[in-house]
N, C-alpha and C positions, 0 to 999 in steps of 0.2 A: 499628600500625593493621591491622585485619582487613579483607580484601577479599573480599566475597561473590561467588562465581561461579567459572567455569572458564576455563582458558586465558588468564590475564591478559597483556596486552600493554602494556609501558611505553613512554612517549614524553615528549619535552620540547617545550613550545610556549611561546614568548615568555618563556623563562627559568623556567617553572614545570614541575614534574613531575606527570605524569598516568598513570593506568592505565585501560585498557579491559578490561572483563571481560564475559563472557556468562553468562546464567542460563537453563538449560533449563526451559521452561515446559510440558512435556508433549509438545511436538512442535517440530521445527526451524522450522516456519513462524512460530511465535510466540516464538522465542528472544528474550530481552530483553538489550539491550546497555546497560551503564552506563559512564559516564566519571567517574572519581574524581580529585579533586585530592589528590595524595599528602600534601601538607603540612597541609591543613585538614580532609580527610575529606569535604568537600563533594562531592556527586555528583548527576548527573542522568541520566535515561534518554534515549538517543539514538533518536529516532523517525524512520523513513523515511516520508515523506508520499506514498506510492504505493499504489494499491489492490491488495489481496491480495499485498503484498510478502512474499517468502520470505526471512526473516532468515538462516537457516542458521547455519553456524559458520565459525571461522577467518578472521575479518576481519583486515585489515592496516591499522593506522593509519599515516598518513604526514603529516608537517608539511612543507608546501611553501610557501616564501616567507611563513611565519607563518600560513598557512591550513591547516585540517584537511581531509584527504580520507581515504577508506577504499577499499582494494581489497576489494570484497565477494566477488569470485570471480575466478579466473584464466581460466576458460572456462565460459560466456561472460565475457570480460574486462570486468568491471563496476566502475566507479568511482562512489562516493557523495560528495556534497558538499552541505552545508547542508540535510541531510535529504531530498535528492532524488537520483535516478539521473542522474549527469552524462552518462554514456554507457555503452553495453554493446556488445560486439563478439564474434562467434563466431571462435574461433581453430582449432578442430579438434583440440584436445589429447585424449590418451587418456582414456577413461571407465573407471570401476570396474565390474567385472562384477556386483558384489553389488547396486548401486543406480543405476548409470548416471550417477553424479556424476563430475565431473572428478577425476582422480587428483592433479592439481597444486593444492595448497592452501596457505593462508597459515600462517606461523609467527611470524616476528619482526615488529617494526615496520619501516617504511621510513625511510631517512635520506638527506638531501641531502648529496652529497659531490662536489666538483669538477664541477658542472653536471649530474650524473646523480642519480638516485634509486636507491639500492641496498636490497636486503633479501633475506631467506631464507624459504623455505617447506619443506613436506614433501610427498613423493609417497607416497600410500598406496593399496594395493589393498584391504587389510583391516587390522584392528587389529594383526596380527602382522608386517606388512611395511611398513616405513617407510624412506624415503631422503630425504636433504636435497637442496635445490636452491637456487641463487642466482638472483635476478632483477635486471634493470636496466631502468629507464625512461630513455630518451634523449629529452628534450623538444625538442632541437634537430633531430634526425633523425626524430622521431615514431615510435620503435620500442620494443617490449618484447622483451627477450631473456631466455631462461631456460636454465639448464644444471644438470644433475645433479652433485651433489658425492658422490663415492663413496669416502669415507674410512673406514678401519677402524684403530683403535688398541687393541691388546690385546683384551680381551673386550668392549669397549664400542664399538659403532658410533656415529658422529656422526650423530644423527638430528634433533635439535631445536635449531636455532639460535634462541634465544628473544628476546634483546633486544640492540639495538645502541645505543651511546651514545658521545658525545665527551667527552674530558677534555683541555682545552687543544687542542693540535694533534694529539692521538692519538685513534684510534677503537677501540672494544672491542666484543666480542660475547660474550654468555653462552651456553654450550652445555650442554644437558642430555642425558646419555647414559644408555642403559639396556642391560642385558645380556639382557633377555627382553621379552616383551610386557607392557603395562601392567596387564593383568588377572591377572598371575602374582603370587600373594601373596609369593613368595620372590624377587621381582625385586631386582636390585642396580642402583643408579643412582649417577650422579656428575654434579656440576655443575662446570664449568670456565669460566674467563674467559681469552680470548685477545685480544691486540692484532691488529687486522684490517687487512690491506693490500689494498684492493679491486682495485687495478690488477694486483698480482702474482697474486692468486687468479684474476682474470678471464682472464689469459693462459694459465692451466693447464687451463681447462675447454673443453668442446665445446658450442657454443651453438646454440639454435634462436632465430631472430629473426623477429619479426612486425611488419609496418608497420601502425601504428594512427594514422591521421590525426587521430582524435579526441583524442589526447594533447595537442594544442594547447590544449584547453579547461582543462587542469589549471592 
């Protein structure tokens, strides 16, 4: 099956496989987001019922207790649910010099695991500078935590942690690596699948933690 659009994010909801993709419509304000049922090809456009809503890029789909939410942005930390802004909160994260957007952006889907919601994003100053980060939503303590992942293996830096999924009791992540920037015609790339141990990885990173009382709404 062909999926039209850029930066597809896969996720599972109520036992069915879905893909979120975005289609650039001439500007980021009007970017269109489609949700596709992987097995049937059925799809629909996800519309946010807010005036002058800035759709942007790099949404993060999360299935929480069988309900769909999206992290629209990490700063202001904005959650969408049922076509509306559930909440938005300024965190004071670093902005890009080129356009004043937040450097911390979405990449993978989010997944529930042991009472937390985990996921991965990418930090970008420009198209040639990417780093991965891990994020954790703690619904009990109402916090969002983020930490840079600074891994390098041979010529490929780990930059894009793209999809997280469960198989039985194990959890896996798909990682897309590149040896140069994505506009380089001679770019070398590699896709790998790793078994992921969230607790072990969490212990090895340095975290920034933000209290977000609005997380209780998720």
